[in-house]
N, C-alpha and C positions, 0 to 999 in steps of 0.2 A: 666823407671821403669817397672819391670815385673808385668804382670797382676796376681792377686791373684785368685786362684780357690779353691772352697769348694765342696766336694762331700758328699751327704747324701745317705747312702747305706741302703736300706730296704730289708726285706725278709731274704732269706737263706744265708748260708755261701758261697754257689756257687756264689751268687750275689756279696758278699763281695770281693771275689777274682777278679771278673770283675772290681769292683770299684778300687781295688788296682792296677790292670793292667793299667786302665785309668790314675790313678794318676802318675804311672811310666812313661807312654808315654808323658803326659803333662809336667811333670818335666823335662824330657829329652829334650823337645822342648822349654824350656825357661820359662814356667809358674811357678809361685811360689805357693806352696801348703799352704793353711791356714786351721786351725781348727776352725776358727771363721767365721760363715756365714755372720755376719754383716760387716766384712771387705772385703768380697769377691767381685770381679768384675764379676766373672762368677761362676755359680752354676750348678752342675749336680745332678739331683735326679735319682738315680738308683733304679727303681721301681720293685715291685713284683706284679704279676697279677694272682696268683695261685687260690685264693679263694676270696669270696666277701669281707671279712674283710680286706684282704691284699690290695685289689683294693681301698677300702675306705681310708685306711691309706695312700696309695700312692697319691691319689688325694688331700687329706688334706695337705700332705707335699708339693706338687707342689704349691698349693694355698698359703701356708705359705711362701714358698721361693719367690713366685711371688710378694708378698707384699714388698719385699726388693728392688724392682725396684724403689721405691720412694726414696731410699737412694743411695748406691754405685753401686748396681747391674746393669750390662750392658746386660748380656745374661743369659737365663735360658734354660738348655737342659734337656730333659727327656730321660733316657736310660732304658734298661732292659726289663723285661717281659711285663709290662703294655704298654710300648711304642711299643713293637713288636706286641702286640695284637690289640691295638686301635690307631695306629699312626695318621691316617687321622682324626678321631673323636677328638683326643686330640688337634691337631693343629687348628681345626675349632672352638672348644668350649672353648679353653683356650688361649686367645690372649697374655697372659703373657709368654707363651712358645714359644721359638725361633726355637727349632729343636727337632727332635726325633731320637734317635740312638737305633736300635734294638739289640737283644742279640748276633747276629753274626757280628755286625758292630762297636763294641766299639773301634777297632783299628783306626777308622776314626775320633776319637774324636778331634784331633788337626785340621784337615781339617774342621770339622763341627764348632768348636769353632771359627776359623778364619773367616769363612763365615758369621756366625751369627753376629760377631762384625762389619762386613761390612753392616749389615742390612738385610741379606737374611734370609728366613725361609724355612726349608726343612725337609724331613725325609728320613732315610735310614733303611729299614727293609727287611725281606724276605730271609736273608742270614743265615737261622737257621742251615744249615748243613755244615757250614764253618769248615774246618779241622784246626788242630793245626800246622800251617806252621812255625810260629816264636815263639821264647822264649823271652818274654819281661820281663824286671826286674820290680818287683812290689815295690810299697811303702807300707810297712806293716802298717796296722792300728790296728792290734791286739797287746796285750802286747808283749814286746820284747822276752819273753821266749816261746811263742806259736804261731803257724801259721797253716793255712789251706793249703792243697796241693791238687789241683784238678788233678785227674787222668783220667777223661773222662768227656764228656758232652753229653747231649741228652739222649733219652730213647727209647727202642724198645718194652717195656712191654705192652703198649696200654691198661692200666687199664681204664675201662669205665667211671670213675669219673674224670679222670685227663687230663688237658689241656697241660701238659708239653711237650709232643712230638711236638705239634704245635708251641710252643714257643721256644723250645730249639733244635728241630730237632731230627734226628736219633742218635743212640748211636755211639759215636766216641771216641776211646781211644787215649790218648797221647802216644807218643813213650816212652818206658821205659827209654832210655838214657836221654831224656829231663827231665823226672820226677826226676831221680836220680841227674842230674846236678843241678836242682833247689833245691832239698833237701840238697845237699852239700853246696850250697850257703846260704840257710837258717841257717844251722848249723854254718857256719862261722860268721853269724850275731848274733849268740848267742841263736838261737831257740833251746829249749830242747824238746818241744813236737810238733810233726807234726801230723796233723789230716787229714787223707785221705778222700776226698769227691768226690762224683759223684752222678748222679741220682740213680745209682746202682753200688756200688763198686765191687760186686762179679762178674760182667760180664767183668771186666777189661781185655782187650787184645783180646777178641774173634774176633773182627773185623780186628785187625792188624795181629794177629799171629795164628788165627784159633784154639786157645786154651785159656783157662782161665789162666791168668798170675798173678793174685793177690798173690798167694802163693810165686811165684818167686820174685815179687816186694817186698814183706815183707822181704824175705831172703836178698835181696840186701840192702834195707833200714837199716836193722839191723847192717850192716857193717859200717855205717857212724858214724864217731867219733863226739861226741858232742850231738847227738840226744839220748835222754833217754827214751822217751815215743813215741810209734807209735800207733795212735788210728784210728779205721775205723768207718765211719758212713754210714748208708743207705745200709745195706747188705741184699739183698732179700733172703728169706729162701730157695727157690728151688735151688740156686746155692752155698749154703754153703757145699762145698765138703769135702771129707775125707782129701784131700791134704791141703785145707785151714785150717782145724782144726789142722792138724799136724804142719803147719807153725806157727799157733798161739801158740801151745804148746812149740815148740822148740826154738822160738825166744824170748829171755828174755825181749827185749825192747817193744814187742808188748803187749799193754794193754789187759788184760783178760777181755775185754769189747766188746760187740757186739750189735750193733743197728740193730734190725730186724723188719722192718715195716710189720706186718702181716695183719693189717687193720680189720680183722674179724676172727671169728672162726666157724660160721655157714656155712656149705658146700653150701647151697642154695645161701646165700649172696655172698660168695667168687666166686661162678660161675658167678653170675650177674655182679660182679666187674671185671670179666675176670682175676682173680688171678689164679696162676698155682699150688697152694697147697690146700690141704683139711685139715680138723680138725685133722685127725689121723696122717698125715704127719708132721703137726706142732708139735703135741705132741711127736712124735718119735724124731724129730730134737732137741727139747728142752731137752729131756731126754738124748740124745746122747751128746749134748754139756756139760751138767752138769756132766756127767760121765767122759768124756774125759778131760775136763778142770775144775777141782775142783775149786770152788770159783769164777767162771766166773760171771760177771755182765751182765745181759741181759736187754736191753731196747727195748721197742716196741711202736708203735703208732697204734691207732685204729680209725675207723670211725663208729659213731653210726648214726642211722636215714637214712641209705641208702634206696633208693626207694624199697618198698616191704618188708622191715625188719619188721617181725612180732614180737609179744611178745615172741613167742617161739624162734625165731632167737636171739633176744636180750638175753634171759635167757641162751642160749647156750654160748654166748659170756661172759656173766657175770660169769657163772660157770667155763669157761676156765680161766678167770682172777683169780678167787679164787683158782683154783687148780694149775695153773702153777707158780704163785707167782713171777712175774717179779720184778726185783729190781727197774727198772725205767719204767714208763709207762705214755703216754700222750694220751688224747682222743679228737678228733675233731668231731664236728657235721657236717654232710654231707652238702656241699655247692653246690647248683645247678649251673653248669657252662655251658653256651651256647657253642655250637660246641663240646660238649662231648656226647658220646652215652647215658650216664645216664640221661642227661638233659630231654630226651623225654620219659623216662621210666614211666609207670603208677605207681599208689600207692605211690606218694610222701608223706613223713611223715611231719606232722605239727611241726613247730619250737619248741613249748612248750614240745612236746614229745621227740624230739631230745635232748633238754637241760636237761630234767629230766633224760634221760638215761645216758647222759654224767656225770651228777652229781652223779648218783648212782654208776657208775663204779669208779669214782674218790674217792668216800667215801670208797669203798672197798680197793682200791689201797693205800689209806692213811694208813690204818691199816696194810697192807702187808709191806709197806715201813718202818713203825715204827718197826715192828717185825724184819725185816731184819737188820735194823740199830742196834737194841738192841743186836743182836747176835755178833756184832763187839766189844762190850764193853770188855775191858781188852786186846784186841788184839793190836799189833803194826803194823802200816801201813805207807807207804811212802806218804808224802803230798807235793804237789807243792804250796809254799806260793805265794799268789796273792796280798795281801795288808796288811799293818799294820793298825789295827783299832785304837789302842792306845798303849802306851808303854807296851810291854810284851803280847799284844794280837793281834792275826793275823787271817786272813781268807785265807784258801787255798782249794785245791781240791785233792782228791785221784785219783788213776789211774782208778777208777770206776765212775768218774764224768767228763762228757764232759762240756766244758765252755758254759755258757748261759742257757743250758737246764736242767742240773742236779743240785744236791745240793752241799754243801760245807762242810768244816771241820773248826771249830773254834779252834784255837790253842793258848795255853798259855805256857809261858816258860821264863826262865831267859836269854837264849842266844838270842842276837839280830838277827833278820832275815830281809832280803830284798826280794822284789818280784822276783820270779824266783828261790829261794833257794829250794832244795829238802831236806826235813826234816823227820826224823823218829818220829812218834807220837803214843803215847799210848792212845787209846780211853777210855774216862771216862764217857761219857754220850751220849744219843741219842735222837733226835727229829724225827718228821715224815720224814723229808727230809734231815736234816743236822746232823752232828756228832760234838762232842766236845772232845778235847783231850789235852794232855800235851806233849810238845816237849821232846823227849828222847835224841837225839843227832843229829848233823847235818851230813847228809850223803855226800852232795857235794854242792858246790857253783858254 
């Protein structure tokens, strides 16, 4: 009887891909995949270690899964960023954990699984700069119509608040032919939306080809039959080039959606963060994007409460949010992370001030989001149906909505739809983050 394996994937979509790769490797080697943790003989918790809240969630999940050892569970393996960061401590302090597999060692998952089933305890970490030597077939855990596609790993930006370069290594691009091969395979499986991810998508190719190849990659992905939406996440502002903008304009499958993590708008704070843009450059970029790509949806993420952030710095950020009117925006409170330069900076901000600033920006953004959504009333947009809520009522997403992080579109109509259908919808109502509409006709199935 094949041993059953369950993977709990935490954190970002980059982690999710690593989980899907491990599932593919395990399945290829005779393990049976199960979606029920209570039936599993082996569990892998693929952890996040980016900020304090993520570390707490990871530890809680490890403990929760460890409790299943009283039932069927024979081995518990911790993978991913938290394991990479605290391998020795985790093995010493959590006896229920059998092994640790770091971010660059997930390909050893079968070897580790087999050894733990023989009673051994071990950890494999430190291989953070591993190159993309092989193309493994993934077991997709996303809905059948959408999939993430990793184009690089690691990061060279060295922002002072961020631990990612130590957990994921230096920036390494995948070969373009490998990415395109995987994209074609995804299309054959029925995937309609591919979401390009990396720590920084805009730097794609610089290490392999001595030039930024993201525009060329978009051009090539556009040619793949079956793919209807190509979405990019995590595009750093300083590398959004004229060529990239042209590629977004000229390729009809590329969603007019750009995720630009700017983090702040005060020049003083940006400098302390070791960011490469300033307030005026960000304003110029946003103005240019809106002029060149009418109707573009811009998402950003911000950090409030960075060490030394004064009331004046915060007000600069608040005014920036009010004036730039991002369609999508998320705000994080600064998390002190050991082994980062910002950890030792003076003038750390009290938690209550961080939370108040976060709340203030999100209240402003709520009004902006509602205003932006109300502008869409009476327009017709394309919607990807994700689920049927009840007969004649559906929930879907527009090309301006990434899964998990953005809003949705509630659709009513007489024509039956199934998950993955692309439908034309006339917008009839708007809420702060979601839209409501009526199905006009079905564009494709």
